[in-house]
Backbone bond lengths (Angstrom), bond angles and torsions (degrees), N, CA, C in turn:
res aa  C-N    CA-C-N  psi(-1)  N-CA   C-N-CA  omega(-1)  CA-C   N-CA-C  phi
1 M - - - 1.477 - - 1.523 109.06 -
2 G 1.334 116.59 129.08 1.457 120.13 179.43 1.516 111.83 -70.76
3 S 1.311 116.12 160.23 1.474 120.57 -178.79 1.518 111.97 -62.82
4 S 1.345 117.42 -36.09 1.464 119.76 -179.58 1.513 111.60 -66.52
5 A 1.353 116.00 -39.74 1.471 119.77 178.03 1.508 110.29 -66.16
6 F 1.346 116.12 -40.77 1.459 120.25 178.61 1.532 111.16 -61.40
7 Q 1.328 115.79 -43.57 1.462 120.17 179.71 1.526 111.41 -63.66
8 F 1.338 115.72 -36.06 1.459 119.60 179.27 1.526 110.91 -64.98
9 I 1.347 116.08 -48.01 1.475 120.42 -179.78 1.520 110.02 -64.02
10 F 1.342 116.60 -40.68 1.468 119.88 178.90 1.526 111.47 -61.83
11 S 1.335 116.25 -38.94 1.467 120.85 178.80 1.518 111.23 -64.05
12 I 1.355 115.44 -41.09 1.464 119.61 178.93 1.513 110.44 -62.68
13 L 1.340 116.27 -45.52 1.466 120.13 -179.57 1.520 111.16 -64.57
14 L 1.330 115.69 -40.63 1.472 119.89 179.30 1.516 111.15 -63.61
15 F 1.343 116.08 -44.51 1.468 120.47 179.08 1.524 110.84 -63.07
16 S 1.345 116.36 -42.18 1.466 120.50 -179.10 1.517 110.77 -63.32
17 G 1.347 114.58 -41.29 1.459 118.06 179.11 1.519 111.79 -65.72
18 F 1.338 116.95 -42.11 1.469 121.16 178.56 1.525 110.49 -63.20
19 N 1.346 116.64 -43.10 1.457 121.15 -179.53 1.525 111.13 -62.58
20 F 1.368 115.73 -41.31 1.464 119.49 178.24 1.522 110.72 -63.45
21 Y 1.357 115.63 -41.08 1.463 119.52 179.18 1.523 111.83 -62.55
22 M 1.327 116.49 -45.53 1.456 120.28 -178.95 1.519 111.16 -63.47
23 R 1.320 116.93 -40.50 1.466 120.23 178.89 1.520 110.80 -64.74
24 S 1.333 116.22 -32.14 1.467 119.43 -179.06 1.521 112.16 -71.58
25 Q 1.342 116.63 -19.31 1.458 120.80 -179.61 1.530 112.84 -84.69
26 V 1.344 117.63 -13.07 1.457 121.91 -176.92 1.520 109.59 -95.40
27 P 1.339 119.39 129.43 1.465 121.01 179.25 1.515 112.01 -53.62
28 E 1.345 115.46 145.69 1.462 120.42 -177.73 1.520 111.92 -58.57
29 T 1.361 116.67 -36.94 1.471 119.20 -178.69 1.516 111.52 -65.24
30 T 1.351 115.05 -31.12 1.455 118.48 177.80 1.523 110.49 -73.01
31 M 1.332 115.78 -42.05 1.459 119.63 -178.93 1.520 111.03 -63.46
32 S 1.329 116.49 -36.47 1.464 119.45 -179.71 1.517 112.15 -81.96
33 N 1.370 114.73 -5.86 1.468 120.69 175.74 1.525 112.78 67.74
34 K 1.350 115.92 19.91 1.459 118.89 -176.91 1.523 112.12 -68.57
35 K 1.309 117.29 -30.72 1.467 119.46 -176.10 1.520 112.73 -109.56
36 L 1.315 117.82 -1.28 1.454 119.82 179.31 1.519 109.24 -91.81
37 K 1.334 114.78 79.45 1.452 120.29 -178.28 1.522 109.61 -123.90
38 V 1.298 116.05 129.67 1.460 121.89 175.21 1.517 107.29 -114.91
39 F 1.306 115.60 120.41 1.458 120.94 -173.73 1.524 111.84 -95.76
40 A 1.310 115.92 139.73 1.457 120.67 169.70 1.527 108.38 -66.38
41 L 1.322 116.43 154.37 1.460 120.61 -177.98 1.519 110.23 -104.79
42 K 1.305 114.98 143.99 1.455 120.38 175.28 1.524 108.96 -84.96
43 S 1.307 116.51 120.66 1.462 119.66 178.88 1.518 110.69 -68.29
44 P 1.329 117.64 141.83 1.471 119.99 177.05 1.525 110.62 -59.27
45 N 1.316 116.34 140.10 1.465 120.48 178.93 1.521 111.34 -74.40
46 N 1.321 115.53 -35.69 1.463 120.98 -179.52 1.521 108.36 -127.52
47 L 1.301 115.87 125.76 1.448 120.25 -179.17 1.525 108.31 -145.85
48 D 1.317 115.12 139.78 1.461 118.98 178.01 1.514 109.86 -139.45
49 F 1.311 115.22 160.60 1.455 121.95 172.13 1.513 107.66 -123.96
50 C 1.332 115.40 115.87 1.469 121.12 -178.32 1.529 110.97 55.68
51 G 1.323 117.02 35.78 1.461 121.30 179.06 1.511 113.96 82.71
52 E 1.332 118.18 -2.54 1.463 122.32 178.80 1.527 108.95 -94.54
53 K 1.299 116.86 117.94 1.457 123.08 -171.34 1.530 111.94 -65.06
54 V 1.322 115.74 138.24 1.459 122.00 175.49 1.536 107.89 -90.94
55 P 1.342 117.99 125.94 1.470 120.89 -178.19 1.528 111.62 -76.48
56 I 1.332 115.61 69.24 1.451 122.12 -173.31 1.522 113.11 -65.99
57 N 1.345 117.46 -15.23 1.460 120.94 -178.36 1.533 112.58 -72.52
58 F 1.334 118.10 -17.19 1.459 120.50 177.65 1.528 109.91 -81.33
59 S 1.331 116.56 137.04 1.462 120.76 -172.50 1.527 112.75 -61.50
60 D 1.333 117.81 -42.10 1.464 118.72 -177.91 1.522 111.35 -67.65
61 I 1.331 116.47 -34.21 1.469 120.63 177.99 1.528 109.82 -67.34
62 K 1.315 116.11 -44.04 1.467 120.86 -179.82 1.528 110.87 -63.20
63 E 1.323 117.34 -41.42 1.459 120.86 -179.34 1.524 111.80 -68.67
64 R 1.312 117.19 -39.14 1.462 120.47 179.68 1.523 110.95 -66.86
65 L 1.322 116.35 -39.30 1.459 120.38 176.46 1.527 110.59 -67.31
66 D 1.324 116.54 -42.79 1.461 121.37 -179.47 1.524 110.83 -59.01
67 R 1.317 115.79 -40.63 1.469 120.17 178.79 1.519 111.13 -57.51
68 E 1.325 116.49 -48.64 1.467 119.95 -176.46 1.524 111.63 -70.95
69 L 1.333 116.90 -34.50 1.466 119.49 176.40 1.526 110.58 -64.00
70 L 1.330 116.84 -43.45 1.459 121.11 179.76 1.529 111.45 -65.12
71 V 1.335 115.74 -47.94 1.462 119.97 -178.07 1.522 111.19 -59.58
72 N 1.320 116.82 -43.76 1.461 120.16 -176.09 1.520 113.06 -80.51
73 T 1.320 117.84 -33.71 1.464 120.19 178.86 1.515 111.24 -67.86
74 Y 1.341 117.16 -43.51 1.458 120.16 -174.21 1.526 114.11 -91.50
75 W 1.321 116.99 2.19 1.466 119.88 165.63 1.529 105.60 -93.44
76 Q 1.333 114.17 71.51 1.466 119.67 -165.70 1.517 114.27 -62.66
77 S 1.326 117.41 -41.27 1.461 119.52 -177.24 1.523 110.91 -62.37
78 N 1.326 116.24 -42.47 1.459 120.01 -179.91 1.526 111.33 -66.48
79 M 1.337 116.95 -44.10 1.459 119.26 -178.60 1.522 111.71 -66.26
80 M 1.331 117.52 -37.04 1.461 119.05 177.69 1.526 110.44 -63.71
81 L 1.323 116.97 -37.98 1.462 120.37 175.46 1.529 110.99 -62.93
82 L 1.331 116.54 -40.81 1.463 120.05 179.46 1.524 110.95 -64.54
83 I 1.317 116.93 -39.85 1.467 121.10 177.64 1.529 109.64 -60.57
84 K 1.323 116.11 -43.95 1.465 120.46 -178.96 1.530 111.48 -67.59
85 R 1.334 116.07 -43.55 1.473 119.02 -178.99 1.522 111.89 -69.56
86 A 1.328 116.94 -35.66 1.464 120.19 -179.59 1.524 110.76 -58.22
87 N 1.312 117.18 -37.77 1.462 120.02 179.51 1.526 111.38 -62.84
88 K 1.315 116.36 -29.57 1.469 121.30 -179.38 1.519 111.97 -82.38
89 W 1.347 117.35 -42.21 1.458 120.70 -169.08 1.521 115.33 -101.76
90 F 1.315 118.49 -25.85 1.457 119.58 -176.58 1.533 113.94 -59.03
91 P 1.328 119.92 -42.06 1.473 118.06 -179.14 1.527 113.24 -54.86
92 K 1.326 117.67 -43.04 1.468 120.87 179.84 1.529 111.02 -68.28
93 I 1.323 116.95 -44.19 1.466 120.68 179.84 1.521 110.56 -64.92
94 E 1.331 117.22 -43.45 1.470 121.58 179.56 1.525 111.02 -60.34
95 E 1.324 116.29 -40.46 1.468 121.22 179.66 1.524 110.96 -60.92
96 I 1.335 116.30 -44.80 1.467 120.22 -178.05 1.525 110.68 -70.94
97 L 1.325 118.25 -42.70 1.465 121.08 177.35 1.524 110.61 -56.88
98 N 1.312 115.96 -42.73 1.473 120.49 179.51 1.520 110.88 -64.70
99 E 1.326 117.11 -44.35 1.466 120.63 179.43 1.525 111.79 -63.29
100 E 1.330 116.61 -33.47 1.468 121.13 -176.90 1.525 113.02 -88.63
101 G 1.335 117.23 -4.85 1.455 119.85 179.72 1.517 113.86 74.82
102 V 1.315 116.15 31.93 1.472 122.28 178.68 1.526 108.14 -111.21
103 P 1.331 118.24 135.87 1.472 120.78 -177.55 1.522 113.25 -55.92
104 D 1.322 114.60 146.36 1.455 122.78 -177.18 1.528 112.54 -60.00
105 D 1.327 117.16 -28.48 1.467 120.54 -177.43 1.521 113.32 -59.70
106 F 1.315 117.89 -18.49 1.465 119.47 -177.72 1.526 112.73 -72.58
107 K 1.315 117.73 -9.83 1.464 118.52 173.89 1.531 110.34 -63.69
108 Y 1.341 116.69 -27.25 1.459 120.38 178.77 1.529 111.65 -74.58
109 L 1.322 117.33 -22.32 1.458 120.47 174.37 1.526 109.45 -65.31
110 A 1.332 116.35 -40.57 1.468 119.68 177.45 1.525 110.68 -62.92
111 V 1.323 116.32 -33.78 1.469 120.51 179.78 1.526 110.56 -63.44
112 I 1.340 117.11 -48.37 1.468 118.47 -176.54 1.522 111.72 -75.34
113 E 1.325 117.29 -22.74 1.459 119.49 178.68 1.523 112.08 -73.48
114 S 1.326 117.52 -41.40 1.461 119.68 -169.32 1.516 115.19 -137.36
115 S 1.343 117.61 -1.39 1.471 121.09 -172.22 1.527 110.95 57.62
116 L 1.340 115.55 29.88 1.469 123.36 179.27 1.532 111.40 58.11
117 E 1.336 114.18 46.09 1.456 120.91 173.98 1.522 108.78 -135.70
118 N 1.326 115.26 153.86 1.468 120.02 176.83 1.523 108.93 -82.67
119 V 1.326 115.06 81.31 1.459 120.19 -175.37 1.528 110.66 -105.31
120 R 1.329 114.36 168.33 1.468 121.76 176.98 1.523 108.55 -123.46
121 S 1.317 116.78 133.21 1.460 121.23 179.59 1.519 109.78 -89.18
122 P 1.339 117.95 161.66 1.471 120.41 176.89 1.528 112.77 -59.99
123 R 1.338 116.92 -24.45 1.469 120.31 -179.81 1.520 112.95 -87.16
124 G 1.336 117.00 -2.81 1.460 119.73 176.60 1.514 115.48 99.85
125 A 1.335 117.73 3.39 1.469 120.10 174.36 1.520 108.42 -73.83
126 K 1.337 116.22 145.99 1.464 119.44 -174.93 1.520 111.72 -138.87
127 G 1.338 113.64 159.06 1.450 121.24 172.27 1.518 114.82 86.70
128 F 1.323 115.17 -178.75 1.459 121.83 179.31 1.524 111.67 -56.79
129 W 1.329 115.95 -36.16 1.465 120.89 -174.37 1.523 112.20 -100.85
130 Q 1.314 117.22 1.68 1.464 121.96 176.88 1.533 112.18 51.88
131 L 1.316 114.73 54.08 1.454 120.78 179.36 1.521 110.95 -81.29
132 M 1.324 115.95 137.93 1.454 120.95 173.17 1.533 108.48 -78.96
133 P 1.335 117.75 155.28 1.473 119.64 -178.12 1.523 113.50 -55.20
134 S 1.328 117.26 -42.94 1.468 120.25 -176.70 1.524 111.42 -63.77
135 T 1.330 116.99 -42.09 1.468 120.85 179.15 1.518 110.34 -65.64
136 A 1.329 116.01 -44.59 1.466 120.02 -179.58 1.524 111.28 -59.97
137 K 1.315 117.49 -45.89 1.470 121.13 -179.33 1.531 110.72 -67.98
138 Q 1.336 115.84 -38.10 1.469 119.84 179.13 1.524 111.71 -57.14
139 F 1.325 116.26 -35.45 1.461 120.44 -177.44 1.531 112.93 -102.03
140 G 1.334 116.73 16.38 1.455 119.64 167.27 1.504 118.25 98.79
141 L 1.327 118.75 8.68 1.458 119.36 178.55 1.523 110.53 -85.64
142 E 1.309 116.11 147.96 1.456 121.61 175.50 1.526 108.91 -85.11
143 V 1.317 115.85 123.93 1.466 121.16 -179.86 1.521 108.67 -136.31
144 N 1.320 115.92 109.53 1.461 121.19 175.95 1.519 108.59 -155.06
145 S 1.324 117.24 -170.58 1.465 120.29 -176.57 1.516 113.07 -74.16
146 N 1.324 117.44 -11.98 1.459 121.86 -177.63 1.518 112.99 -103.85
147 V 1.335 115.84 -37.69 1.470 122.35 -178.70 1.523 108.54 -134.74
148 D 1.333 116.24 133.25 1.467 120.47 175.65 1.531 108.26 -134.04
149 E 1.337 114.54 99.00 1.461 119.64 -174.61 1.525 113.33 -77.31
150 R 1.317 118.13 1.98 1.468 119.55 169.77 1.521 110.14 -66.41
151 Y 1.325 116.53 -21.96 1.458 122.02 176.66 1.522 112.34 -87.07
152 H 1.317 117.19 0.29 1.474 121.89 179.20 1.522 107.04 -91.25
153 I 1.319 117.73 110.40 1.455 121.25 -171.07 1.518 112.93 -60.05
154 E 1.333 118.07 -43.08 1.461 119.80 -179.02 1.525 111.48 -68.56
155 K 1.324 116.61 -49.29 1.466 120.02 -176.42 1.526 111.72 -67.06
156 S 1.317 117.61 -40.87 1.465 120.06 -179.26 1.524 111.17 -68.93
157 T 1.323 117.13 -32.87 1.466 119.96 177.36 1.522 110.35 -66.44
158 R 1.307 117.06 -38.99 1.470 119.60 178.49 1.527 111.12 -67.70
159 V 1.314 117.24 -35.56 1.463 120.01 176.36 1.528 110.25 -66.66
160 A 1.314 116.98 -42.17 1.466 120.30 176.30 1.527 110.21 -58.20
161 C 1.320 116.42 -40.40 1.468 121.01 178.54 1.529 111.13 -62.71
162 K 1.326 116.69 -43.19 1.464 120.42 179.74 1.529 110.38 -61.37
163 Y 1.311 115.40 -43.51 1.465 119.62 179.71 1.530 109.89 -62.76
164 L 1.311 117.29 -46.84 1.463 121.16 -176.25 1.531 111.56 -65.84
165 K 1.310 117.01 -36.71 1.471 119.31 178.13 1.521 110.58 -68.77
166 E 1.317 117.10 -35.98 1.462 120.72 176.68 1.533 110.04 -65.32
167 A 1.320 116.27 -41.68 1.465 120.46 178.99 1.523 111.16 -67.63
168 K 1.324 116.77 -39.27 1.467 120.31 178.14 1.521 110.19 -63.03
169 S 1.330 116.82 -40.44 1.462 121.02 177.83 1.524 110.70 -62.47
170 K 1.315 116.05 -35.13 1.459 121.59 -179.35 1.521 112.14 -72.02
171 F 1.331 116.76 -45.75 1.459 121.22 -171.48 1.524 114.66 -101.54
172 G 1.333 117.05 -19.15 1.457 119.84 -177.11 1.513 113.37 73.55
173 S 1.333 117.03 15.32 1.470 121.73 -175.86 1.520 109.77 -145.36
174 W 1.330 116.42 129.79 1.455 120.23 176.44 1.525 110.72 -70.61
175 T 1.328 117.56 -30.90 1.462 120.59 179.05 1.523 110.55 -64.91
176 L 1.329 116.98 -44.83 1.460 120.35 176.61 1.527 111.16 -67.06
177 A 1.321 116.47 -33.61 1.472 119.79 176.39 1.520 110.10 -61.89
178 A 1.343 115.81 -41.58 1.468 120.18 177.97 1.526 110.60 -63.14
179 A 1.328 117.06 -45.09 1.465 120.91 179.51 1.527 110.90 -61.68
180 S 1.323 116.44 -36.28 1.462 119.99 -179.09 1.523 111.76 -70.06
181 F 1.321 117.09 -21.44 1.461 120.32 176.74 1.525 109.59 -64.44
182 N 1.321 115.84 -26.27 1.461 121.32 177.19 1.525 112.15 -92.15
183 R 1.329 116.33 -45.87 1.474 121.30 -172.16 1.519 113.08 -96.65
184 G 1.316 117.58 -17.10 1.458 120.92 -175.11 1.517 110.87 95.09
185 I 1.324 116.25 148.24 1.470 120.62 -178.93 1.523 110.20 -61.64
186 Y 1.326 117.00 -44.52 1.465 119.85 -179.47 1.522 110.95 -64.23
187 G 1.314 117.20 -40.78 1.458 120.81 -178.94 1.512 112.79 -61.69
188 I 1.329 116.44 -43.35 1.472 120.21 178.75 1.527 110.26 -69.44
189 E 1.333 116.21 -42.39 1.463 119.49 -179.55 1.532 110.60 -60.60
190 K 1.316 117.19 -42.23 1.465 121.63 -179.68 1.531 110.99 -61.26
191 E 1.331 117.26 -42.09 1.457 120.66 -178.58 1.531 111.87 -71.25
192 L 1.323 117.37 -36.51 1.468 120.21 176.89 1.529 110.59 -60.92
193 I 1.322 115.17 -42.70 1.471 119.74 179.93 1.526 110.40 -69.03
194 R 1.324 116.60 -45.43 1.465 120.63 -176.58 1.525 112.08 -64.58
195 Q 1.339 116.02 -39.58 1.459 119.60 -176.25 1.530 112.92 -93.14
196 K 1.329 116.63 -4.58 1.466 122.47 175.81 1.539 112.22 57.60
197 V 1.332 114.69 46.68 1.467 120.42 175.43 1.524 108.40 -129.76
198 K 1.341 115.75 176.06 1.467 118.52 -172.82 1.524 114.07 -127.80
199 N 1.346 117.84 -5.40 1.460 116.68 179.91 1.536 111.58 -137.72
200 Y 1.306 115.00 163.07 1.462 122.86 -174.41 1.517 112.54 -58.50
201 Y 1.318 116.57 -42.32 1.461 120.63 -172.77 1.525 113.13 -71.53
202 D 1.329 117.79 -11.26 1.458 121.84 175.99 1.523 112.81 -97.66
203 L 1.322 116.78 -4.41 1.458 120.78 -176.76 1.529 112.30 -86.32
204 L 1.317 115.76 142.61 1.455 122.12 168.18 1.524 106.63 -100.43
205 L 1.337 115.91 113.75 1.463 121.05 -172.51 1.522 110.71 -124.57
206 N 1.324 115.90 172.22 1.463 119.40 174.48 1.526 109.48 -62.01
207 N 1.312 116.50 163.99 1.464 121.24 -172.50 1.522 112.82 -57.46
208 E 1.323 116.84 -43.35 1.466 120.10 -176.35 1.529 112.00 -64.45
209 T 1.331 116.62 -49.03 1.462 119.44 -178.67 1.523 111.22 -73.09
210 S 1.326 116.98 -30.51 1.459 121.22 177.31 1.523 111.06 -63.15
211 R 1.322 116.26 -34.66 1.473 120.85 179.86 1.529 112.48 -87.44
212 Y 1.322 117.45 -17.46 1.460 122.73 -165.84 1.533 113.29 -56.99
213 V 1.319 117.18 -56.28 1.467 119.96 -177.94 1.519 110.66 -66.01
214 F 1.323 117.76 -33.71 1.462 120.43 179.82 1.522 111.46 -69.59
215 R 1.302 116.52 -31.70 1.468 119.17 173.19 1.526 110.09 -64.20
216 I 1.335 116.37 -41.90 1.470 120.20 177.11 1.528 110.01 -61.22
217 L 1.327 116.37 -46.31 1.463 121.00 -178.86 1.522 111.67 -61.80
218 A 1.330 116.52 -41.22 1.459 120.06 -179.39 1.522 110.97 -65.58
219 V 1.314 116.23 -46.62 1.467 120.24 179.24 1.521 110.33 -63.20
220 K 1.322 116.84 -39.51 1.465 120.59 177.10 1.519 111.24 -57.97
221 D 1.330 116.70 -48.31 1.460 119.23 -176.22 1.524 112.14 -68.57
222 I 1.328 116.95 -38.55 1.468 119.88 -179.41 1.521 111.17 -69.99
223 L 1.331 116.92 -46.35 1.466 119.81 -178.93 1.531 112.04 -69.52
224 S 1.338 116.58 -25.04 1.462 119.65 177.41 1.519 112.13 -80.34
225 N 1.347 116.07 -23.92 1.466 121.13 -177.13 1.529 110.67 -137.14
226 P 1.325 117.97 56.57 1.470 119.37 -172.96 1.524 113.75 -62.68
227 I 1.309 117.36 -35.86 1.471 119.81 -177.85 1.520 110.69 -64.65
228 S 1.330 117.00 -39.65 1.461 120.07 -179.33 1.528 111.35 -67.51
229 Y 1.331 117.60 -17.84 1.460 121.13 176.35 1.530 112.21 -98.05
230 G 1.321 116.37 8.13 1.455 120.88 172.66 1.509 116.49 93.95
231 Y 1.332 118.01 10.29 1.458 120.03 -178.83 1.523 110.50 -91.05
232 V 1.319 115.22 123.55 1.461 121.98 -174.48 1.528 108.72 -118.28
233 Y 1.312 117.14 126.85 1.463 121.07 -179.43 1.524 109.05 -162.41
234 E 1.316 114.94 163.36 1.456 122.39 174.37 1.529 108.70 -101.73
235 K 1.313 116.12 158.99 1.468 119.45 178.76 1.521 110.89 -59.55
236 S 1.313 116.19 -32.75 1.466 120.17 -179.59 1.526 112.17 -69.42
237 D 1.330 117.45 -15.63 1.467 121.13 178.55 1.531 112.21 -77.48
238 L 1.329 116.51 -18.38 1.455 120.83 -174.35 1.531 111.32 -79.12
239 Y 1.334 115.96 157.65 1.458 120.45 177.08 1.527 109.28 -84.83
240 H 1.319 115.14 149.49 1.466 120.56 -176.85 1.524 109.92 -130.32
241 S 1.311 115.56 151.07 1.461 120.22 178.01 1.526 110.12 -74.71
242 T 1.316 115.42 152.83 1.465 122.07 178.62 1.525 109.04 -101.86
243 P 1.327 118.20 132.13 1.474 119.40 176.91 1.528 110.86 -59.82
244 V 1.320 115.18 144.51 1.464 119.80 -179.87 1.523 109.93 -134.29
245 K 1.317 115.20 159.50 1.466 120.94 167.12 1.517 107.39 -112.13
246 I 1.314 115.87 147.89 1.459 121.40 -177.37 1.527 109.93 -103.68
247 I 1.322 115.78 128.38 1.458 121.28 174.39 1.524 108.41 -107.65
248 D 1.314 117.12 121.22 1.474 121.13 173.97 1.528 107.79 -80.63
249 W 1.336 116.04 120.32 1.470 119.60 -172.83 1.530 110.28 -130.97
250 D 1.351 116.11 123.16 1.469 119.84 -178.57 1.524 112.14 -123.70
251 L 1.324 116.39 25.41 1.462 121.50 179.67 1.523 110.52 -119.38
252 P 1.317 117.67 161.07 1.468 119.10 171.25 1.526 110.06 -66.45
253 I 1.316 115.98 155.28 1.462 121.91 173.28 1.525 106.58 -120.93
254 Q 1.302 116.62 115.77 1.461 120.53 -175.71 1.527 112.27 -71.24
255 N 1.322 115.66 -37.02 1.457 119.91 -177.13 1.534 109.12 -144.77
256 I 1.334 115.97 114.51 1.468 120.59 -176.42 1.526 111.18 -64.38
257 A 1.332 117.42 -38.65 1.463 120.36 -179.31 1.526 110.91 -62.39
258 S 1.350 116.61 -43.45 1.469 120.00 178.20 1.526 110.68 -66.43
259 F 1.340 116.20 -40.32 1.464 120.76 178.19 1.525 110.29 -60.94
260 A 1.323 117.40 -42.04 1.462 121.26 179.65 1.523 110.81 -61.07
261 K 1.328 116.74 -43.86 1.469 119.88 179.45 1.513 111.23 -62.19
262 E 1.331 116.82 -36.37 1.468 120.51 178.11 1.525 111.37 -64.65
263 Q 1.353 116.46 -26.01 1.463 120.57 -179.73 1.528 111.84 -91.40
264 G 1.314 116.79 1.44 1.462 120.60 177.31 1.513 114.30 85.60
265 I 1.339 116.74 16.38 1.462 119.92 177.07 1.528 108.28 -131.97
266 N 1.319 116.91 -176.34 1.460 119.74 178.18 1.523 111.76 -108.87
267 Y 1.313 115.38 174.47 1.475 122.75 -177.76 1.530 111.07 -58.27
268 K 1.336 116.62 -44.38 1.458 121.15 -178.21 1.515 111.39 -57.34
269 L 1.328 117.40 -49.14 1.459 120.71 -177.75 1.525 111.85 -65.80
270 L 1.326 116.69 -40.02 1.467 118.36 -179.73 1.529 110.66 -63.98
271 K 1.327 116.76 -37.76 1.460 121.09 179.04 1.531 111.53 -71.26
272 I 1.316 117.11 -37.95 1.467 120.56 178.86 1.520 110.48 -62.37
273 F 1.313 116.92 -42.08 1.465 120.77 -176.31 1.527 112.47 -87.45
274 N 1.317 117.17 -10.78 1.470 121.56 177.06 1.533 109.29 -136.72
275 P 1.324 117.36 63.82 1.468 120.43 -174.46 1.525 113.83 -66.72
276 W 1.322 116.74 -11.98 1.461 121.02 178.86 1.534 111.77 -73.49
277 L 1.322 117.56 -14.52 1.467 121.74 173.35 1.520 107.53 -80.29
278 I 1.314 117.72 105.02 1.453 122.00 -169.86 1.530 113.04 -81.12
279 Q 1.316 117.30 -38.48 1.467 120.68 -174.56 1.529 111.02 -109.07
280 N 1.317 115.89 -174.10 1.460 120.47 179.62 1.522 111.81 -90.43
281 H 1.334 115.14 19.73 1.462 120.12 175.33 1.524 107.93 -154.11
282 L 1.319 115.73 164.10 1.461 122.30 175.71 1.524 108.05 -122.99
283 N 1.317 116.61 117.35 1.468 119.85 -176.66 1.530 111.47 -64.85
284 N 1.307 115.98 -68.08 1.460 123.84 175.81 1.524 114.48 48.93
285 N 1.313 116.45 48.24 1.468 119.68 176.35 1.525 111.51 -69.37
286 S 1.315 116.95 -20.54 1.465 121.24 -178.80 1.528 112.67 -84.55
287 R 1.331 116.87 -3.58 1.477 122.75 -178.26 1.533 111.87 60.66
288 K 1.306 115.85 37.19 1.462 121.18 174.31 1.526 109.21 -66.95
289 K 1.342 115.83 144.43 1.463 118.85 179.71 1.533 109.45 -89.64
290 Y 1.321 115.43 119.83 1.460 121.85 176.45 1.532 109.42 -108.16
291 E 1.307 114.89 149.71 1.459 120.26 173.83 1.524 108.06 -103.07
292 I 1.304 116.56 112.98 1.459 122.40 -178.18 1.529 108.96 -103.05
293 Q 1.307 115.68 126.34 1.468 120.90 -177.95 1.524 110.44 -90.97
294 I 1.315 114.97 128.98 1.457 121.78 177.17 1.532 107.58 -115.83
295 P 1.326 117.94 116.57 1.475 119.83 -179.08 1.527 111.38 -66.97
296 L 1.320 114.64 138.65 1.466 120.12 176.96 1.523 108.13 -92.95
297 I 1.317 115.25 94.98 1.458 121.42 -175.14 1.525 108.46 -114.74
298 D 1.333 114.81 132.16 1.482 119.45 -179.64 1.526 109.90 -68.57
């Protein structure tokens, strides 16, 4: 037998042995595929956004919704995190939406924008509502290298409400207002005129805005009915808000870490509860009054 033939047979035997070993490491139920089942989802028969009915009977609408339901349902780790965070943040957001006269469904817009985290996008949008600097400043938020109130959950939520109410006044539709939060009021208005239609579901839009409202709808349905989508948890598994005391402060702070120690907490906690403080100091030469949250921790 030549060396090449020997090497070939040896390779076959080696591969067979490795394959047998790998198969032996996989549970029998997995190998038989008894538990590896992915189920199609039943689309909701009736669905609305802010009381505006979704035309689910149209095939393209049903398929677009199905896509977002599947993507969000089967990204289980992410959805479980959203369920946990929603328990912590929704009460505060719901309170502000109600005070501002904005429908409760818009809390789900914050979910798809940021996953209820103070994140920053590659384009420079920040916070729960992913506000751009120009929009934030237009509606009265302070945005500079020292303070960025887009990270202030209460203030940024109120700015989001102002924007959405302005868009609703423009379009007469909360659904179009939601779409404009992604594409801009001018962008949506231009497409409505160009395509000679009057509602979101009749528009042909870029991929991101085309999916935008359906992502909100999918998250709304899953978070409203998590058990029916297979999510199992105890109330103790959910995240909860921490009680805080508010300090009204109208002076500069030379050192945030020292200030935190004076309040009985550390730098990390003060930054977590006041993420709008960007640096390790607060300039405040104008003597503006800020509300600083101090967590009440035993």
